[in-house]
N, C-alpha and C positions, 0 to 999 in steps of 0.2 A: 580887248582882251578882258575877260571877267576877272574880278579881284578874288584873291584867295581868302578863304574864311579862317585860315590858321595864321598865327603870327609866331615870331621867335619867342622862345621861353614858355610857350603854352604846353600844358600836359595834354597828350593825345592818346587815344585808344585805337589800336589797329583792328580794322574790321575784317580784312581778308589777307590771304597770303600765308607764307610759312610761319609768320610771327603773329597770327591773328589771336586776339584776346589779351595781348600784352599792352602795357602802357609805357610811355616814355616822354621825355622832354624834347621839344623841337630845338635843334641846334642851328639849323640854317634852312632858309626858304629859297627855292628857285622859282620865282613867280612866272618867268617866261616859259618854263616847261611844266608848271604846276606840280613840282616835286618838293619834297622836304626831307631833310636828314634828321632822323629821330635817334636819340641816345639809346644805345643798346638794342636797336631794331635793325633787321635786314643786313646781317654781317655777310661779307664776301671775303674771299682770300685774295690778298694783294701780294704778288711776287715782287720782292725788292732786291736790287743788286747792292752789295756792300759799297759804301763810300766812306773811306777813312777820314777824308777832309771834313765832311759834315758830321762825322761820328755816328753814321748810320750802319747798323748791322744788317746783313743780308738775310734772306729767308722768306718764309710765307707768313705774312702778318694779317690778322683779321682787321677789317675796316668796314665802317658803316656805309651803306649805299643808299641812294635816294629812294623814297617811297612816294607813289602818286598820292596827291591830297584827297582824291576820291575814296581812298582806302583808310582815311583817318577821320576820327571824330574827336572833338574837344571834350575834355573832362572838366565839368563845372567844379569850381572851387567851393561853392556853397553847398550844393546837394551831393557832391562827390560821385556823380553819375556821368557816363558819356552821353552826349546829347547833340542835337543839331543846333545851329546858331541862327538866332533871329536878329533883326536890326531894329532898334528904336531910334526915332529922330526926336531930338529935344526941341524946345521952342526956338533956340538960337540957331538951329540947323545942324548941330553936331550929331553925328551918328555914333551909336554905341552898340556893341555886340551884347545880345541878351540870351540867356539860357532858355531853351524851349520847354524844359521840364519844370523849373522852379520860378522862372520869370525874372531872376535877379541879373543885374548887369555883370558881364564877365570882365570888363576892363575896369581895373581899380583906379 
């Protein structure tokens, strides 16, 4: 299975869908399904039943739904633009993610 180019706590830009053009922080990655939950993106309505024991009120609540990672691009912290991700290999064999626009490493 191919690795996902996005990690938790990355800032991402949405390329397509109803929230295209928005940016948000990645809250969770599902690498087996190639999906990610992004803060403030792709809200759906979740119908909940009231549960007094857990102190949960019933009703229709907005909830973030997963977005496929092919619709997301990382926002570079240095140049502040959304970009593709390159990989550079150091002398000791460690791989680091690199911005394709400015060439700076993304992993601090």
